[in-house]
C-alpha positions in Angstrom: -20.9 -67.1 -72.6 -22.5 -67.4 -69.2 -20.4 -66.3 -66.2 -18.9 -69.2 -64.1 -20.3 -69.3 -60.6 -19.7 -71.6 -57.6 -22.2 -74.4 -57.4 -25.2 -73.5 -55.2 -25.9 -75.3 -51.9 -28.3 -78.2 -52.0 -31.8 -77.1 -51.1 -33.9 -79.1 -48.5 -37.7 -79.2 -48.7 -38.5 -77.7 -45.3 -40.9 -75.0 -44.2 -39.5 -71.5 -43.5 -38.5 -71.1 -39.9 -38.1 -74.9 -39.3 -34.8 -74.3 -37.5 -36.4 -72.1 -34.8 -38.0 -74.7 -32.4 -34.8 -76.6 -31.9 -32.7 -73.5 -31.7 -34.9 -72.1 -28.9 -34.6 -75.4 -27.0 -30.8 -75.9 -27.2 -29.5 -72.4 -27.1 -27.5 -71.7 -24.0 -29.5 -69.4 -21.7 -26.6 -66.9 -21.3 -25.8 -66.7 -25.0 -28.1 -63.7 -25.8 -27.0 -61.8 -22.7 -23.3 -62.2 -23.6 -24.1 -61.3 -27.2 -25.7 -58.1 -26.1 -22.7 -57.3 -23.9 -20.3 -58.0 -26.8 -22.3 -55.8 -29.2 -22.5 -52.9 -26.7 -18.8 -53.2 -26.1 -18.0 -53.2 -29.8 -20.2 -50.1 -30.4 -18.5 -48.2 -27.6 -15.0 -49.1 -28.9 -16.1 -48.0 -32.4 -17.1 -44.6 -31.0 -13.7 -44.3 -29.4 -12.0 -45.3 -32.6 -13.9 -42.6 -34.6 -12.9 -40.0 -32.1 -9.3 -41.1 -32.2 -9.2 -40.9 -36.0 -10.8 -37.4 -35.9 -8.3 -36.1 -33.4 -5.4 -37.7 -35.4 -6.6 -35.9 -38.5 -6.8 -32.6 -36.7 -3.4 -33.1 -35.2 -1.9 -34.2 -38.5 -0.6 -37.5 -37.1 -1.1 -41.2 -37.9 -4.2 -42.7 -36.3 -3.9 -45.7 -34.0 -3.8 -48.9 -36.0 -6.5 -50.5 -33.9 -8.8 -47.5 -34.5 -8.4 -47.9 -38.2 -9.0 -51.6 -38.0 -12.4 -51.0 -36.2 -13.5 -48.4 -38.7 -12.6 -50.7 -41.7 -13.9 -53.8 -39.9 -16.8 -54.3 -42.4 -14.3 -54.6 -45.3 -11.8 -56.6 -43.3 -14.4 -59.2 -42.0 -15.9 -59.5 -45.5 -12.5 -60.1 -47.1 -11.3 -62.6 -44.4 -14.4 -64.7 -44.8 -14.2 -64.7 -48.6 -10.6 -65.7 -48.4 -11.3 -68.5 -46.0 -14.0 -69.9 -48.3 -11.7 -69.7 -51.2 -9.0 -71.6 -49.3 -11.4 -74.5 -48.6 -12.6 -74.6 -52.2 -9.1 -74.7 -53.6 -7.3 -77.0 -51.2 -10.1 -79.0 -49.5 -11.8 -82.2 -50.5 -15.5 -81.5 -50.9 -18.0 -83.9 -49.3 -20.3 -85.3 -52.0 -22.5 -88.4 -52.4 -19.5 -89.9 -54.3 -16.6 -88.5 -52.1 -16.9 -89.7 -48.5 -20.5 -90.6 -48.9 -20.9 -91.7 -45.2 -19.7 -88.3 -43.9 -21.9 -86.6 -46.5 -25.0 -88.4 -45.3 -24.2 -87.3 -41.8 -24.0 -83.7 -43.0 -27.4 -83.9 -44.8 -29.0 -85.6 -41.8 -27.7 -83.0 -39.4 -28.9 -80.1 -41.7 -32.3 -81.6 -42.2 -32.9 -82.4 -38.5 -31.7 -79.0 -37.4 -34.3 -77.4 -39.7 -32.0 -75.8 -42.2 -33.4 -75.2 -45.7 -30.1 -76.1 -47.3 -27.1 -78.4 -46.9 -23.9 -76.4 -46.1 -20.8 -77.1 -48.2 -18.3 -79.3 -46.3 -14.6 -79.8 -47.0 -12.0 -82.1 -45.6 -8.6 -80.3 -45.1 -5.3 -81.7 -44.1 -5.0 -81.7 -40.3 -1.4 -82.8 -39.8 -2.5 -84.6 -36.6 -4.7 -81.7 -35.3 -8.2 -82.8 -34.3 -10.4 -79.8 -35.3 -13.4 -78.7 -37.3 -15.1 -75.3 -37.9 -18.0 -73.6 -39.5 -18.1 -70.2 -41.3 -19.8 -68.4 -44.2 -19.4 -65.8 -46.9 -22.4 -63.9 -48.2 -25.3 -66.3 -48.3 -22.9 -69.3 -48.4 -22.4 -71.5 -45.4 -19.7 -74.1 -45.1 -18.0 -76.5 -42.7 -14.5 -77.8 -42.8 -13.2 -80.9 -40.9 -9.6 -81.8 -40.4 -8.6 -85.1 -42.1 -7.7 -86.7 -38.8 -11.4 -86.7 -37.8 -12.4 -88.4 -41.1 -9.9 -91.2 -41.4 -11.5 -94.4 -42.6 -10.7 -97.9 -41.4 -8.5 -99.3 -38.6 -8.9 -99.0 -34.9 -9.2 -95.2 -35.0 -12.6 -95.3 -36.7 -15.3 -93.6 -34.6 -18.3 -92.8 -36.8 -20.4 -91.6 -33.8 -17.7 -89.1 -32.8 -17.7 -87.8 -36.4 -21.5 -87.6 -36.4 -21.4 -85.5 -33.2 -18.7 -83.2 -34.6 -20.6 -82.6 -37.8 -23.8 -81.9 -35.9 -21.9 -79.5 -33.7 -20.7 -77.5 -36.6 -24.1 -77.5 -38.3 -25.4 -76.3 -35.0 -23.2 -73.2 -35.2 -24.8 -72.4 -38.6 -28.3 -73.1 -37.5 -27.9 -71.0 -34.4 -26.6 -68.0 -36.5 -23.1 -68.0 -35.0 -21.4 -67.6 -38.4 -23.6 -64.7 -39.6 -21.7 -61.8 -41.1 -23.6 -59.3 -39.0 -23.0 -61.2 -35.8 -19.2 -61.4 -36.5 -19.1 -57.7 -37.4 -21.2 -56.6 -34.4 -18.9 -58.5 -31.9 -15.6 -57.8 -33.8 -14.1 -55.4 -31.2 -15.3 -57.4 -28.2 -12.6 -59.9 -28.9 -10.0 -57.4 -27.8 -11.6 -57.0 -24.3 -10.7 -59.6 -21.8 -13.5 -62.1 -20.9 -16.2 -60.3 -23.0 -15.6 -61.9 -26.4 -14.3 -65.2 -25.0 -17.4 -65.6 -22.7 -19.7 -65.2 -25.7 -17.6 -67.7 -27.7 -17.9 -70.3 -24.9 -21.7 -69.8 -24.7 -21.9 -70.4 -28.4 -19.8 -73.6 -28.1 -22.1 -74.9 -25.4 -25.1 -74.2 -27.7 -23.3 -76.1 -30.6 -22.6 -78.9 -28.2 -26.3 -79.0 -27.3 -27.1 -79.3 -31.0 -24.6 -82.2 -31.3 -26.2 -83.9 -28.3 -29.7 -83.4 -29.6 -28.9 -84.8 -33.1 -26.2 -87.4 -32.2 -26.2 -88.1 -28.4 -24.5 -91.5 -28.9 -21.4 -89.6 -30.2 -20.9 -87.2 -27.3 -18.8 -89.6 -25.3 -16.5 -90.7 -28.1 -16.1 -87.2 -29.4 -14.9 -85.9 -26.1 -12.6 -88.9 -25.7 -11.2 -88.1 -29.2 -10.6 -84.4 -28.2 -8.8 -85.5 -25.1 -6.7 -88.4 -26.3 -6.6 -88.1 -30.1 -7.7 -90.5 -32.7 -5.8 -93.5 -31.4 -5.8 -93.0 -27.6 -9.4 -91.8 -27.5 -10.8 -95.3 -26.8 -8.6 -95.7 -23.7 -9.7 -92.4 -22.2 -11.9 -92.7 -19.0 -14.3 -89.9 -20.0 -16.3 -90.2 -16.8 -13.3 -89.8 -14.6 -12.4 -86.6 -16.5 -16.0 -85.3 -16.2 -15.9 -86.1 -12.4 -12.7 -83.9 -12.1 -14.6 -80.9 -13.3 -16.0 -80.6 -9.8 -12.7 -81.3 -8.0 -10.3 -79.1 -9.8 -10.5 -75.6 -8.2 -8.1 -72.7 -8.2 -7.6 -69.1 -9.4 -5.6 -70.1 -12.4 -8.2 -72.7 -13.4 -10.8 -69.9 -13.5 -8.5 -67.6 -15.5 -7.6 -70.3 -18.0 -11.3 -71.0 -18.7 -12.3 -67.3 -18.7 -9.7 -66.5 -21.3 -10.5 -69.5 -23.5 -12.7 -69.3 -26.6 -13.9 -72.9 -25.9 -15.0 -74.3 -22.6 -12.2 -76.2 -20.9 -12.5 -79.9 -21.7 -13.4 -81.1 -18.2 -16.3 -78.6 -17.9 -17.4 -79.5 -21.4 -17.5 -83.2 -20.6 -19.4 -82.5 -17.4 -22.0 -80.4 -19.3 -22.5 -83.0 -21.9 -23.0 -85.7 -19.3 -25.1 -83.8 -16.8 -28.0 -82.5 -18.9 -29.9 -81.1 -16.0 -28.3 -77.7 -16.4 -26.4 -75.7 -19.1 -22.6 -75.6 -19.2 -20.9 -73.2 -16.8 -19.3 -70.1 -18.4 -17.2 -68.7 -15.5 -17.6 -70.9 -12.4 -16.7 -74.5 -12.2 -19.5 -77.1 -11.9 -20.5 -77.8 -8.3 -22.4 -80.9 -7.1 -22.8 -80.7 -3.3 -23.5 -84.3 -2.8 -20.4 -85.4 -4.6 -18.5 -84.4 -1.4 -20.7 -86.6 0.8 -22.9 -89.5 0.0 -23.4 -90.2 -3.7 -26.8 -89.8 -5.1 -29.2 -92.7 -5.3 -28.9 -94.7 -8.5 -31.2 -93.5 -11.2 -32.3 -90.5 -9.2 -31.7 -88.2 -12.2 -32.5 -90.7 -14.9 -35.3 -88.6 -16.4 -36.3 -88.5 -20.1 -33.8 -86.5 -22.0 -32.1 -85.4 -18.7 -29.6 -88.1 -17.8 -28.2 -87.4 -14.4 -24.7 -87.2 -13.1 -23.2 -90.3 -11.5 -19.7 -90.1 -10.1 -17.1 -92.8 -11.0 -17.2 -95.5 -8.3 -14.5 -94.9 -5.7 -13.4 -98.5 -5.8 -11.6 -97.7 -9.1 -9.5 -94.9 -7.7 -8.7 -96.3 -4.2 -9.2 -100.1 -3.8 -6.5 -100.2 -1.2 -8.4 -98.1 1.4 -11.3 -100.6 1.6 -10.5 -101.1 5.3 -11.0 -97.4 6.2 -14.0 -96.7 8.4 -15.4 -94.0 6.1 -15.2 -96.4 3.2 -17.8 -98.8 4.5 -20.7 -96.4 4.0 -19.6 -95.6 0.4 -19.1 -99.3 -0.3 -22.6 -100.0 1.0 -24.0 -97.3 -1.3 -22.2 -98.7 -4.3 -23.3 -102.2 -3.4 -26.9 -101.0 -3.9 -25.7 -99.3 -7.0 -24.3 -102.5 -8.5 -27.5 -104.3 -7.8 -29.7 -101.6 -9.2 -31.9 -102.4 -12.2 -30.6 -99.1 -13.8 -27.9 -100.4 -16.1 -25.2 -97.8 -16.3 -22.3 -99.2 -18.4 -18.8 -99.0 -16.9 -16.2 -96.8 -18.4 -14.5 -98.1 -21.5 -11.1 -99.5 -22.0 -8.6 -100.3 -19.2 -10.3 -98.3 -16.5 -13.4 -100.5 -16.8 -11.3 -103.6 -16.3 -9.7 -102.1 -13.2 -13.2 -101.4 -11.8 -14.2 -105.0 -12.3 -11.1 -106.2 -10.5 -11.7 -103.8 -7.6 -15.3 -105.0 -7.2 -14.1 -108.6 -7.2 -11.5 -107.9 -4.5 -14.0 -106.0 -2.3 -16.5 -108.8 -2.7 -14.0 -111.5 -1.7 -13.0 -109.6 1.4 -16.7 -109.2 2.4 -17.2 -112.9 1.8 -19.8 -112.3 -0.9 -19.8 -113.8 -4.3 -18.6 -111.2 -6.9 -20.8 -110.8 -10.0 -18.7 -110.9 -13.1 -19.7 -108.3 -15.7 -18.6 -108.7 -19.3 -16.2 -106.0 -20.7 -18.2 -103.2 -22.4 -18.1 -102.7 -26.1 -16.0 -99.6 -26.5 -18.1 -98.5 -29.5 -21.3 -98.3 -27.4 -22.2 -95.2 -25.4 -22.7 -94.9 -21.7 -26.3 -94.7 -20.6 -25.5 -91.5 -18.7 -24.7 -89.8 -22.0 -28.0 -90.7 -23.7 -30.8 -88.0 -24.1 
């Protein structure tokens, strides 16, 4: 009787190395540098751990538990990854052409367009309200698991573009080599050193976000809104206002919070996804000098695949200060912005309606005829978020 084995991953007809061109394009420019720093740190700590165990044996005492963990890291990492894969297989709902076919087609599409020669396994696991997804591997196996709250079907919570972006993000982790056993092992000890392992992790998240933006740009906005407000409030989140605040939220504890986090803080992440002129910031908050003065000319950064940063119009936040002297210049700038042929959709939900009302009031005070703009479709993406 033949031995029972797990079903192999679906093979895709692509040429070897097809994943390399996209990976070179979307990889965060600081990822390799932080990877080298993490590997060097891990090697140094391993040398210290071996020395500690040797001294402990000579002195006939119990070695430090962290030193033992470093020495046995190859076995610990292999065991943990195998156990994680088993958990998904035994408790998760596997995506197949018959089970959640829409999500499965997104998975196949992301794998093919990222240049992978196979389709990773994917599972839906009970999220209990937590919005999350992850990618991992064991041996030559690669898999993705998505919390059920991201995959709910029907009702007002449905955001297929957000799900497409999330799946592309996780496939991006696999295509970029972030879940490789040797990478995890080589950076194992760096997770214990403040800011070393976490900075590498943030760089990898920015790379995966770039994969998501390259493969599903229309889902970047709704995905960030879902992460901020959840599956129900996500459609009411003013994503652009949050991205604007990345520039205006300074402070020492802001820096510490981001530096210690495994993922970029949400405001910086939104800013990086919207402003595609430069990669996401790892340690220092985004800075746009002209945001503090005159806003940039409409469409100045609307380059192919490089949509520029446009701040949220000030009328939304402070319609009551329209009589202030400094407000006249800004209002004049945004008047040109409103008449510009570059169509940048207003933010979705209630904030967009407040913007329209503020523009109407400003136009009435100036004696000009206000232009009524229809409410945006909340399922459509903002032009600023397109590639």
